[in-house]
N, C-alpha and C positions, 0 to 999 in steps of 0.2 A: 175792630173785628178780632175775634179770638182765634188763637192758633189751636189746631187739633193735631195731636201726635199721630204718627203712622199707625200705632197699635190701636188707638181709639178710632181712627178712620176705618181700619179694617173691621173692627167690631161693629161699627154702625152700618157699613155696607153689607156685611154678612147677615145682619138682622133686618135689612130692608125688605119689606113684604109687599112689594107692588111691582108692576111691570115697568121695565125701563126700556125706552126706545133708544137704541144705540145705532141707529141706521148710519151706515158709512164708517162705522168703527170696527177695528179688529179687537177681539176679546179673546184672551187665553184663559181657559178654565181648567184648573187642576182637578177639582172634584165638583161634581154637580149632583145635588140631591133635590128631588122634588116630590111633594105629596101628590101632585096633580099630573105628573108626566112632563115630558119635554116636547115641544113642538118646534120643528124647523120648517119655516115656510118658504125658504128660497135658498138656492145654492147647494143644498145637499149637506151631507155630513161626511167629513173626512177624518178618519182615525189614523194617525201616523205611528203610533206605538201601542204596545199592549194588545189585549184581546178584546174584541167587540162582541158583546152578548146582546141579542135581541130576545127579550123575555116578555111573556105576558100570559096570564091565565086564560085569556080569551083569544089567543092566537096573534098572528102578525098579519096585518092587512097590507097588501101591495096593490098598487095601481096596475091595471092591465087594460091597455088601449085595445082597439080593434086589431085582431090578428091580420097579418099581411097575407093576402091571397096571391100566391105566386102564379105567374103565367106558365102555361104548359109549353115551354120552349127550352132552349139551351142557354138562355141568358143567365148571368151570374146572380147569385143571391148576395145582395149588397149589405153593407153595414147598416144602412137605414132600415132595410127589411128585417134584419136580425134584431135590431134594437127594439122592435115591437114585442119580442119575446116569443112569439108564436108565428110560424109560417105554415100555411096550408097549401095543398096542391092536390088536384084530382087529375092525375096523368091519364091520357088516353092510351098510352103504351109505356113501356119501360123508359125512364127518363133520367139522364145525367144532368145534374145542376152544379156548376162550379161555384166556388166561393169568390168573394171579392179578393183583391190582393192584400197581402199582409199590411202594407202601409195604410191602405184605405180602411181596413178593419181596425187597426190601432187607433187611427184618428177618429173614425166614425163611432166607435164604441167607447172612446175615452180611456183606452188602455195606455196610460202614460208611463208606467214603470214595469219592469220585468216581474212576472208573477201575477199582474193584474189579469182578471178574467171576466168573461161574460157568458151566461148560460142562455140557451134558446132551444126551442123545440121545433121539429118539422113534423107535421101531421099529414099522412098520406090518406086521403079520403077515398081512394079507389077501393072497390070491393071485388075486383076481378084479379085473380092470381096472375102474377108476372108483371103487373103494372107497378114496378118498384121505382123508388126515387133513389138515385145514387149520388151522394154528395162527393164532389171531387175537389181537389186542392187547386187553387189558382196557380198560374205559372210562376208568380213572383211573390215571395214573402210568406207563403204557407208551407212550412217544412214537412208537415205530416198530418194525416187524419188517422188517429190512433183508435183502433177498435173497428167495429162493423160500420161502414159508411153507408150501408143500404137500409133504407126505410121501406120495409115490405108493405104491400097492400094489406089492408085489414082482412082478417080471416074470421068470419062469424060462426064457424062451426064449433061444436063443443070441444074439440081437441085443438083449438086454435093455438098457434105458436107465435102469432104476430098480432099486435093490437094496433098496428098502423101508425106508430109514433116513435120518433127517435129524439133523445135529449142529448144535446151537444154542449161542450164548453170550449170557447175560444180563449186561449191563454197566450199572453205575450211572452216570448222567450228572448227577445232582443229588439233593438230599435227597428220598427217596421217589420218584425218577424213574429209569426204566431204558429202554434200547433193547435189542432182542433181534436178534442177527445170525445168519443161516444161515452156518455155517462149514464145512459138509460135507454 
């Protein structure tokens, strides 16, 4: 059996032009270039340094499961509900909806490090004025809701100031602690 030097082995591996099944293996890639794109089928993608760019001339496709239809009551909006990305509600009257606790939001949304965040929307399907949804902070672990926490009922008149949707970002600020920001 012939020996192959490290430089030669690197040369051969770099020029390998076929799929390699490395199931169960950890692979560290310093640079990845592909003419056909890169597909990640399980586990997601974690970038621990540098800047991540998602580029494409045809846009970025995201999976969107069915929105979560919230119940018209005062029960908390849980991490599982937020994780769908879109929560809808048609309140019969003005309604306050508390968030899940900070520890449950961190665990349920996968916010493992300070600065990790998750965006979601609340859509108010009411068309009658005053049937607003007010997002309130849980008693534990949610330090603030920054910005307007009210998602007003949709206004269909020409001079409408509300489109009936609020966009929020849950941001981990400490172990089991989050702040929620109105971003849209």
